[in-house]
DRENVEX-839564 format. One record per atom (N, C-alpha, C): residue number from 0; residue in one letter; x, y, z. Coordinates in steps of 0.1 Angstrom, whole numbers, m for minus. Layout:
! DRENVEX-839564
{atom NUM; a; {X; Y; Z}}
...
//
This chain:
! DRENVEX-839564
{atom 0; m; {m76; m403; 395}}
{atom 0; m; {m76; m392; 386}}
{atom 0; m; {m77; m378; 393}}
{atom 1; p; {m85; m377; 403}}
{atom 1; p; {m86; m363; 409}}
{atom 1; p; {m73; m359; 416}}
{atom 2; e; {m65; m369; 420}}
{atom 2; e; {m52; m365; 427}}
{atom 2; e; {m42; m359; 417}}
{atom 3; s; {m42; m365; 405}}
{atom 3; s; {m33; m360; 394}}
{atom 3; s; {m36; m346; 390}}
{atom 4; r; {m49; m343; 390}}
{atom 4; r; {m54; m329; 387}}
{atom 4; r; {m49; m319; 398}}
{atom 5; s; {m50; m323; 410}}
{atom 5; s; {m47; m314; 421}}
{atom 5; s; {m31; m311; 421}}
{atom 6; r; {m24; m322; 418}}
{atom 6; r; {m9; m320; 417}}
{atom 6; r; {m5; m311; 405}}
{atom 7; a; {m12; m312; 394}}
{atom 7; a; {m9; m303; 383}}
{atom 7; a; {m12; m289; 386}}
{atom 8; k; {m23; m286; 394}}
{atom 8; k; {m26; m273; 397}}
{atom 8; k; {m16; m267; 407}}
{atom 9; k; {m10; m275; 415}}
{atom 9; k; {m1; m270; 425}}
{atom 9; k; {13; m266; 419}}
{atom 10; q; {16; m272; 408}}
{atom 10; q; {29; m269; 402}}
{atom 10; q; {28; m255; 395}}
{atom 11; k; {39; m247; 397}}
{atom 11; k; {39; m234; 392}}
{atom 11; k; {47; m235; 379}}
{atom 12; k; {44; m226; 369}}
{atom 12; k; {51; m225; 357}}
{atom 12; k; {64; m216; 360}}
{atom 13; a; {74; m219; 353}}
{atom 13; a; {86; m211; 355}}
{atom 13; a; {84; m198; 348}}
{atom 14; a; {89; m187; 355}}
{atom 14; a; {88; m174; 349}}
{atom 14; a; {96; m172; 337}}
{atom 15; y; {92; m164; 327}}
{atom 15; y; {99; m162; 315}}
{atom 15; y; {112; m154; 318}}
{atom 16; l; {123; m158; 314}}
{atom 16; l; {135; m151; 315}}
{atom 16; l; {141; m148; 301}}
{atom 17; p; {144; m136; 298}}
{atom 17; p; {149; m133; 284}}
{atom 17; p; {163; m140; 282}}
{atom 18; p; {166; m143; 270}}
{atom 18; p; {179; m149; 267}}
{atom 18; p; {191; m140; 272}}
{atom 19; p; {202; m146; 277}}
{atom 19; p; {213; m137; 281}}
{atom 19; p; {218; m129; 270}}
{atom 20; g; {223; m117; 274}}
{atom 20; g; {228; m108; 264}}
{atom 20; g; {218; m98; 258}}
{atom 21; k; {205; m101; 260}}
{atom 21; k; {195; m92; 255}}
{atom 21; k; {192; m82; 265}}
{atom 22; s; {192; m69; 261}}
{atom 22; s; {189; m58; 271}}
{atom 22; s; {176; m52; 267}}
{atom 23; e; {171; m44; 275}}
{atom 23; e; {158; m37; 273}}
{atom 23; e; {160; m27; 261}}
{atom 24; p; {150; m26; 253}}
{atom 24; p; {151; m16; 242}}
{atom 24; p; {151; m2; 247}}
{atom 25; e; {159; 6; 240}}
{atom 25; e; {160; 20; 244}}
{atom 25; e; {147; 27; 242}}
{atom 26; p; {143; 37; 251}}
{atom 26; p; {131; 44; 249}}
{atom 26; p; {132; 53; 236}}
{atom 27; s; {121; 56; 231}}
{atom 27; s; {120; 65; 219}}
{atom 27; s; {124; 79; 222}}
{atom 28; p; {129; 86; 213}}
{atom 28; p; {132; 100; 215}}
{atom 28; p; {119; 108; 217}}
{atom 29; k; {121; 120; 224}}
{atom 29; k; {109; 128; 227}}
{atom 29; k; {101; 132; 214}}
{atom 30; w; {108; 135; 203}}
{atom 30; w; {102; 140; 191}}
{atom 30; w; {93; 129; 185}}
{atom 31; w; {95; 116; 188}}
{atom 31; w; {88; 105; 182}}
{atom 31; w; {73; 107; 185}}
{atom 32; a; {70; 109; 198}}
{atom 32; a; {56; 110; 202}}
{atom 32; a; {49; 123; 196}}
{atom 33; i; {57; 133; 195}}
{atom 33; i; {52; 146; 190}}
{atom 33; i; {48; 144; 175}}
{atom 34; v; {57; 138; 168}}
{atom 34; v; {54; 136; 153}}
{atom 34; v; {43; 126; 152}}
{atom 35; m; {42; 116; 160}}
{atom 35; m; {31; 107; 159}}
{atom 35; m; {17; 113; 161}}
{atom 36; v; {16; 121; 171}}
{atom 36; v; {4; 128; 174}}
{atom 36; v; {0; 139; 163}}
{atom 37; v; {10; 146; 159}}
{atom 37; v; {8; 156; 148}}
{atom 37; v; {3; 149; 135}}
{atom 38; l; {9; 138; 132}}
{atom 38; l; {4; 131; 120}}
{atom 38; l; {m10; 126; 121}}
{atom 39; m; {m14; 121; 133}}
{atom 39; m; {m27; 116; 135}}
{atom 39; m; {m37; 127; 134}}
{atom 40; l; {m35; 138; 142}}
{atom 40; l; {m44; 149; 143}}
{atom 40; l; {m43; 157; 130}}
{atom 41; g; {m32; 158; 124}}
{atom 41; g; {m31; 166; 111}}
{atom 41; g; {m39; 159; 100}}
{atom 42; g; {m38; 146; 99}}
{atom 42; g; {m46; 138; 89}}
{atom 42; g; {m61; 140; 91}}
{atom 43; l; {m65; 139; 104}}
{atom 43; l; {m79; 141; 107}}
{atom 43; l; {m83; 155; 103}}
{atom 44; a; {m75; 165; 107}}
{atom 44; a; {m78; 179; 104}}
{atom 44; a; {m79; 181; 89}}
{atom 45; y; {m70; 175; 81}}
{atom 45; y; {m70; 177; 67}}
{atom 45; y; {m83; 172; 61}}
{atom 46; v; {m88; 160; 65}}
{atom 46; v; {m100; 154; 60}}
{atom 46; v; {m112; 164; 63}}
{atom 47; v; {m113; 168; 76}}
{atom 47; v; {m124; 176; 80}}
{atom 47; v; {m124; 190; 73}}
{atom 48; f; {m112; 196; 72}}
{atom 48; f; {m112; 210; 66}}
{atom 48; f; {m114; 209; 51}}
{atom 49; t; {m109; 199; 44}}
{atom 49; t; {m111; 198; 30}}
{atom 49; t; {m126; 197; 26}}
{atom 50; y; {m134; 191; 35}}
{atom 50; y; {m148; 189; 32}}
{atom 50; y; {m156; 200; 37}}
{atom 51; l; {m151; 209; 46}}
{atom 51; l; {m158; 220; 51}}
{atom 51; l; {m155; 234; 45}}
{atom 52; a; {m142; 236; 43}}
{atom 52; a; {m138; 250; 41}}
{atom 52; a; {m130; 253; 28}}
{atom 53; f; {m124; 244; 22}}
{atom 53; f; {m114; 247; 12}}
{atom 53; f; {m119; 241; m2}}
{atom 54; p; {m127; 249; m10}}
{atom 54; p; {m131; 244; m23}}
{atom 54; p; {m120; 241; m33}}
{atom 55; p; {m109; 249; m33}}
{atom 55; p; {m98; 246; m43}}
{atom 55; p; {m92; 232; m40}}
{atom 56; i; {m92; 227; m28}}
{atom 56; i; {m86; 214; m25}}
{atom 56; i; {m96; 204; m29}}
{atom 57; r; {m109; 207; m29}}
{atom 57; r; {m120; 198; m33}}
{atom 57; r; {m118; 192; m47}}
{atom 58; a; {m110; 199; m55}}
{atom 58; a; {m107; 194; m69}}
{atom 58; a; {m101; 180; m69}}
{atom 59; l; {m94; 177; m58}}
{atom 59; l; {m88; 164; m57}}
{atom 59; l; {m98; 153; m55}}
{atom 60; g; {m110; 156; m51}}
{atom 60; g; {m121; 146; m50}}
{atom 60; g; {m118; 137; m39}}
{atom 61; d; {m120; 124; m42}}
{atom 61; d; {m118; 113; m31}}
{atom 61; d; {m103; 112; m27}}
{atom 62; w; {m94; 117; m34}}
{atom 62; w; {m80; 117; m30}}
{atom 62; w; {m78; 124; m17}}
{atom 63; n; {m86; 133; m14}}
{atom 63; n; {m85; 140; m1}}
{atom 63; n; {m86; 130; 11}}
{atom 64; l; {m95; 121; 9}}
{atom 64; l; {m96; 111; 20}}
{atom 64; l; {m83; 102; 21}}
{atom 65; a; {m78; 99; 9}}
{atom 65; a; {m66; 91; 9}}
{atom 65; a; {m54; 98; 15}}
{atom 66; i; {m53; 111; 12}}
{atom 66; i; {m42; 119; 18}}
{atom 66; i; {m44; 120; 33}}
{atom 67; g; {m56; 123; 38}}
{atom 67; g; {m58; 125; 52}}
{atom 67; g; {m56; 112; 60}}
{atom 68; f; {m62; 101; 54}}
{atom 68; f; {m60; 88; 61}}
{atom 68; f; {m46; 83; 60}}
{atom 69; a; {m38; 87; 50}}
{atom 69; a; {m24; 83; 50}}
{atom 69; a; {m17; 89; 62}}
{atom 70; g; {m20; 101; 65}}
{atom 70; g; {m14; 108; 77}}
{atom 70; g; {m18; 101; 89}}
{atom 71; v; {m31; 98; 91}}
{atom 71; v; {m35; 91; 103}}
{atom 71; v; {m29; 77; 104}}
{atom 72; l; {m28; 70; 93}}
{atom 72; l; {m22; 56; 93}}
{atom 72; l; {m7; 57; 96}}
{atom 73; a; {0; 67; 91}}
{atom 73; a; {14; 68; 94}}
{atom 73; a; {16; 71; 109}}
{atom 74; g; {7; 79; 115}}
{atom 74; g; {8; 81; 130}}
{atom 74; g; {5; 69; 138}}
{atom 75; f; {m5; 61; 134}}
{atom 75; f; {m8; 48; 141}}
{atom 75; f; {3; 38; 139}}
{atom 76; l; {9; 38; 127}}
{atom 76; l; {21; 29; 125}}
{atom 76; l; {32; 32; 134}}
{atom 77; m; {34; 45; 137}}
{atom 77; m; {45; 50; 146}}
{atom 77; m; {42; 45; 160}}
{atom 78; t; {30; 43; 164}}
{atom 78; t; {27; 38; 177}}
{atom 78; t; {33; 25; 180}}
{atom 79; m; {35; 17; 170}}
{atom 79; m; {40; 3; 172}}
{atom 79; m; {55; 3; 175}}
{atom 80; r; {62; 13; 172}}
{atom 80; r; {76; 14; 175}}
{atom 80; r; {79; 23; 187}}
{atom 81; w; {69; 29; 193}}
{atom 81; w; {71; 39; 204}}
{atom 81; w; {73; 31; 217}}
{atom 82; r; {83; 35; 224}}
{atom 82; r; {86; 29; 237}}
{atom 82; r; {87; 39; 247}}
//
């Protein structure tokens, strides 16, 4: 038994090779990262400022959180497609 374990440890796994014809995905355009960061920071700023400084926007109530977090979520979703 111990010999079979040592043989199994010595064998190396084959390295992963992508299928032929597949190329590397193209990098994202420069504006992608800018929009991504602006959405995340803009959503956060919207939530903070609506609760600190802008009473007319407070009329929306809890929808302010939904609007701000929608911006943050959109920015984070963009990070999944960023290359």
